[in-house]
C-alpha positions as CSV (number, residue, x, y, z in Angstrom):
1,X,-31.6,-6.5,18.6
2,X,-31.7,-4.5,15.3
3,X,-31.4,-1.2,17.1
4,X,-28.3,-2.5,19.0
5,X,-26.7,-3.6,15.8
6,X,-27.5,-0.3,14.1
7,X,-26.0,1.6,17.1
8,X,-22.9,-0.5,17.0
9,X,-22.4,0.2,13.3
10,X,-23.2,4.0,13.3
11,X,-22.4,5.4,16.7
12,X,-18.6,5.7,16.2
13,X,-19.2,8.0,13.2
14,X,-21.0,10.6,15.3
15,X,-17.6,11.9,16.0
16,X,-15.7,14.0,13.4
17,X,-12.4,12.3,14.0
18,X,-13.9,8.9,13.2
19,X,-15.5,10.2,10.0
20,X,-12.2,11.6,8.9
21,X,-10.4,8.4,9.7
22,X,-13.1,6.5,7.7
23,X,-12.7,8.8,4.7
24,X,-8.9,8.4,4.8
25,X,-9.2,4.6,4.9
26,X,-11.7,4.5,2.0
27,X,-9.3,6.7,-0.1
28,X,-6.4,4.3,0.6
29,X,-8.6,1.2,0.1
30,X,-9.6,2.3,-3.4
31,X,-6.0,2.7,-4.6
32,X,-3.4,0.7,-2.6
33,X,-4.9,-2.8,-3.4
34,X,-4.7,-2.1,-7.1
35,X,-1.0,-1.4,-6.9
36,X,-0.7,-4.5,-4.6
37,X,-2.2,-6.7,-7.2
38,X,0.3,-5.5,-9.8
39,X,3.1,-6.0,-7.3
40,X,2.1,-9.6,-6.6
41,X,1.8,-10.3,-10.4
42,X,5.4,-9.0,-10.8
43,X,6.6,-11.2,-7.9
44,X,7.6,-8.0,-6.1
45,X,5.4,-8.2,-3.0
46,X,8.4,-7.7,-0.6
47,X,9.4,-4.7,-2.6
48,X,6.3,-2.9,-1.4
49,X,7.2,-3.7,2.2
50,X,10.8,-2.5,1.6
51,X,9.7,0.8,0.2
52,X,7.4,1.4,3.1
53,X,10.5,1.4,5.3
54,X,12.6,3.3,2.8
55,X,10.5,6.4,3.2
56,X,11.4,6.7,6.8
57,X,14.7,8.8,6.5
58,X,12.8,11.5,4.6
59,X,10.0,11.5,7.1
60,X,12.5,11.6,10.0
61,X,14.5,14.5,8.5
62,X,11.3,16.5,7.9
63,X,10.2,15.8,11.4
64,X,13.6,16.9,12.8
65,X,13.4,20.2,10.9
66,X,9.8,21.1,11.2
67,X,8.2,18.9,13.8
68,X,4.8,17.3,13.0
69,X,4.4,19.2,9.7
70,X,2.5,16.6,7.8
71,X,2.9,18.2,4.3
72,X,6.7,18.3,4.8
73,X,6.8,14.8,6.3
74,X,4.9,13.4,3.3
75,X,7.1,15.4,0.9
76,X,10.2,14.0,2.6
77,X,8.8,10.5,2.5
78,X,8.1,10.7,-1.3
79,X,11.6,12.1,-1.9
80,X,13.3,9.4,0.2
81,X,11.3,6.7,-1.6
82,X,12.1,8.0,-5.0
83,X,15.8,8.3,-4.1
84,X,15.8,4.7,-2.8
85,X,14.1,3.4,-6.0
86,X,16.7,5.3,-8.1
87,X,19.6,3.9,-6.1
88,X,18.2,0.4,-6.3
89,X,17.8,0.7,-10.1
90,X,21.4,2.1,-10.4
91,X,22.8,-0.8,-8.4
92,X,20.9,-3.3,-10.5
93,X,22.1,-1.6,-13.8
94,X,25.8,-1.3,-12.9
95,X,26.4,-4.4,-10.7
96,X,23.9,-6.9,-12.0
97,X,22.4,-7.5,-8.6
98,X,18.7,-8.2,-8.8
99,X,16.5,-5.2,-7.9
100,X,14.8,-6.9,-5.0
101,X,18.1,-7.7,-3.4
102,X,19.4,-4.2,-3.9
103,X,16.2,-2.8,-2.4
104,X,16.4,-5.1,0.6
105,X,19.9,-3.8,1.4
106,X,18.9,-0.2,1.0
107,X,15.7,-0.4,3.0
108,X,17.6,-1.8,6.0
109,X,20.0,1.1,5.9
110,X,17.1,3.6,5.4
111,X,15.1,2.1,8.3
112,X,18.0,2.2,10.7
113,X,18.8,5.8,9.7
114,X,15.2,6.9,10.1
115,X,14.8,5.4,13.6
116,X,18.1,6.9,14.7
117,X,17.2,10.4,13.5
118,X,13.8,10.3,15.2
119,X,15.2,8.9,18.4
120,X,17.8,11.7,18.5
121,X,15.4,14.5,17.8
122,X,12.2,13.4,19.6
123,X,10.6,11.3,22.3
124,X,9.6,7.7,22.3
125,X,6.0,8.9,21.6
126,X,7.3,10.7,18.4
127,X,9.0,7.5,17.3
128,X,5.8,5.5,17.9
129,X,3.8,8.0,15.8
130,X,6.2,7.6,12.9
131,X,6.4,3.8,13.1
132,X,2.7,3.0,13.7
133,X,0.8,6.1,12.6
134,X,-2.3,7.6,14.2
135,X,-5.3,7.2,12.0
136,X,-7.6,8.8,14.6
137,X,-5.5,11.9,14.6
138,X,-6.1,12.6,10.9
139,X,-7.1,16.3,10.5
140,X,-8.7,18.1,7.7
141,X,-5.5,19.1,6.0
142,X,-4.1,15.5,6.2
143,X,-7.4,14.2,4.7
144,X,-7.0,16.6,1.8
145,X,-3.5,15.4,1.2
146,X,-4.5,11.7,1.3
147,X,-7.4,12.4,-1.1
148,X,-5.1,14.4,-3.4
149,X,-2.5,11.6,-3.4
150,X,-5.1,8.9,-4.0
151,X,-6.6,10.9,-6.9
152,X,-3.1,11.3,-8.5
153,X,-2.6,7.5,-8.2
154,X,-6.0,6.8,-9.8
155,X,-5.3,9.2,-12.7
156,X,-1.9,7.6,-13.2
157,X,-3.4,4.1,-13.2
158,X,-6.2,5.1,-15.6
159,X,-3.7,6.7,-18.1
160,X,-1.1,3.9,-18.0
161,X,-3.1,0.8,-16.9
162,X,-2.7,-1.1,-20.2
163,X,1.0,-0.5,-20.4
164,X,1.5,-1.4,-16.7
165,X,-0.3,-4.7,-17.2
166,X,1.6,-5.7,-20.3
167,X,4.9,-4.6,-18.7
168,X,4.0,-6.8,-15.8
169,X,3.3,-9.9,-17.9
170,X,5.6,-9.4,-21.0
171,X,8.0,-6.5,-20.9
172,X,9.6,-7.5,-24.2
173,X,6.3,-7.2,-26.0
174,X,5.8,-3.7,-24.5
175,X,9.2,-2.7,-25.9
176,X,8.3,-4.1,-29.3
177,X,5.2,-2.0,-29.3
178,X,7.4,1.1,-29.1
179,X,7.1,1.8,-25.4
180,X,10.1,1.6,-23.1
181,X,9.4,-1.0,-20.4
182,X,11.9,0.8,-18.1
183,X,10.0,4.0,-18.0
184,X,6.7,2.2,-17.4
185,X,8.3,0.3,-14.5
186,X,9.7,3.6,-13.1
187,X,6.2,5.2,-13.3
188,X,4.8,2.2,-11.4
189,X,7.3,2.5,-8.7
190,X,6.6,6.2,-8.3
191,X,2.9,5.4,-7.8
192,X,3.8,2.8,-5.2
193,X,5.9,5.3,-3.3
194,X,3.1,7.9,-3.3
195,X,0.6,5.3,-2.1
196,X,2.9,4.3,0.8
197,X,3.5,7.9,1.8
198,X,-0.3,8.5,1.8
199,X,-0.6,5.5,4.2
200,X,2.2,6.6,6.4
201,X,0.1,9.0,8.5
202,X,-2.7,6.5,9.0
203,X,-0.9,3.2,9.4
204,X,2.7,4.2,10.0
205,X,5.8,3.2,8.1
206,X,5.8,-0.3,9.6
207,X,2.3,-1.2,8.4
208,X,1.8,1.2,5.4
209,X,2.1,-1.8,3.0
210,X,-0.4,-3.9,4.8
211,X,-3.5,-2.5,3.1
212,X,-1.6,-2.8,-0.2
213,X,-0.4,-6.3,0.0
214,X,-2.7,-8.4,2.2
215,X,-5.9,-7.9,0.2
216,X,-4.0,-8.4,-3.1
217,X,-2.5,-11.7,-1.8
218,X,-5.9,-12.8,-0.7
219,X,-7.6,-12.0,-4.0
220,X,-5.3,-14.4,-5.9
221,X,-7.1,-17.3,-4.1
222,X,-10.5,-16.2,-5.5
223,X,-9.9,-15.2,-9.1
224,X,-7.6,-15.8,-12.0
225,X,-8.6,-12.7,-14.0
226,X,-7.0,-9.4,-13.3
227,X,-10.2,-7.4,-13.1
228,X,-11.6,-10.0,-10.6
229,X,-8.5,-9.8,-8.5
230,X,-8.6,-6.0,-8.4
231,X,-12.3,-5.9,-7.4
232,X,-11.9,-8.6,-4.7
233,X,-8.7,-6.9,-3.3
234,X,-10.5,-3.5,-3.1
235,X,-13.5,-5.1,-1.5
236,X,-11.4,-6.8,1.2
237,X,-9.5,-3.6,1.9
238,X,-12.8,-1.6,2.2
239,X,-14.3,-4.2,4.5
240,X,-11.1,-4.4,6.6
241,X,-10.9,-0.7,7.0
242,X,-14.6,-0.2,8.1
243,X,-14.6,-3.2,10.4
244,X,-11.2,-2.3,11.8
245,X,-12.4,1.2,12.8
246,X,-15.5,-0.2,14.4
247,X,-13.7,-2.9,16.3
248,X,-11.0,-0.5,17.5
249,X,-13.7,2.0,18.7
250,X,-15.8,-0.5,20.6
251,X,-12.9,-2.6,21.9
252,X,-10.5,0.2,22.7
253,X,-7.8,-1.2,20.4
254,X,-5.3,0.7,18.1
255,X,-7.0,1.4,14.8
256,X,-4.1,0.8,12.4
257,X,-3.2,-2.7,13.8
258,X,-6.9,-3.6,13.9
259,X,-7.4,-2.8,10.2
260,X,-4.3,-4.8,9.3
261,X,-5.2,-7.8,11.5
262,X,-8.6,-7.9,9.8
263,X,-7.0,-7.8,6.4
264,X,-4.8,-10.6,7.6
265,X,-7.9,-12.5,8.7
266,X,-9.2,-12.1,5.2
267,X,-6.0,-13.5,3.8
268,X,-6.3,-16.5,6.2
269,X,-9.8,-17.2,5.1
270,X,-8.8,-16.9,1.5
271,X,-5.9,-19.3,2.0
272,X,-8.2,-21.9,3.5
273,X,-11.4,-21.5,1.4
274,X,-10.2,-19.9,-1.9
275,X,-11.1,-22.0,-5.0
276,X,-7.6,-21.4,-6.6
277,X,-4.9,-23.1,-4.6
278,X,-6.8,-22.8,-1.4
279,X,-6.2,-25.5,1.2
280,X,-9.7,-26.7,0.8
281,X,-9.3,-27.3,-2.9
282,X,-5.7,-28.6,-2.9
283,X,-2.5,-27.2,-4.2
284,X,-2.7,-27.8,-7.9
285,X,-0.8,-25.3,-10.0
286,X,-3.1,-22.4,-11.1
287,X,-3.4,-21.2,-14.7
288,X,-1.6,-18.0,-15.6
289,X,-3.4,-14.8,-14.6
290,X,-5.5,-13.5,-17.5
291,X,-5.7,-9.8,-17.8
292,X,-8.8,-8.0,-19.1
293,X,-9.2,-7.8,-22.9
294,X,-8.8,-4.0,-22.8
295,X,-5.6,-4.2,-20.7
296,X,-3.9,-6.5,-23.2
297,X,-4.6,-4.3,-26.2
298,X,-1.9,-1.7,-27.0
299,X,-2.3,0.6,-30.0
């Protein structure tokens, strides 16, 4: 029995492509959920989903010009995401429309444009690769790009974490401390775009936000402290990634959807059993999220 369990857990990783897929998933799982927690605290969860679709025109144009050149496709995705963020900010600044409403309008246009470009320049298989990703096709160069992008995100979070948390909870206080909340928000959106582009190759543009938002949403049912939410969200993402790869290998299922479905299962369990507003404990209003002491101290 023990030997069978050990074989079930380890045999998929005898293959190089499975080990690469696992490494890419682990890199994403250590970064995306942290951004997801900050997005949910801002009430901007749907913004992450919108941005995951907004990168598609850049990916599609790079694909049309150079085929499956992953560095160029990722660069195009980052550029398209940043342009979308800038346009949404401009619309909000000059028209008074809320940023999430502006982003929703722009991502629909971007999504339709991207699908049209890919459809005109490639086959249905190409479109499926862009929309749903192919985590088992991650090669050495793609893995290095994912690792580099994840490292950039971690460094950015480490340098600006205190400011990001305070801007999330009280932007006015951040401004009074001599730091412009707008620049902090812009930095955060750049980190989100980079994270979504890193997840594009593995999970596709349709599901790139899944590993960012589902673990973060689940974590809010288990902790009211920021550091607790982050730890739980990362743990759920790691467990979903490893279990999703194992299930997909043994059951012959698509890897990306398997990972996201297991993250969704984690959310469902949290919704039912979580001690804070879980269905088992009732729907009493939770206390305000409490950040760590270090995150709340700005010098």
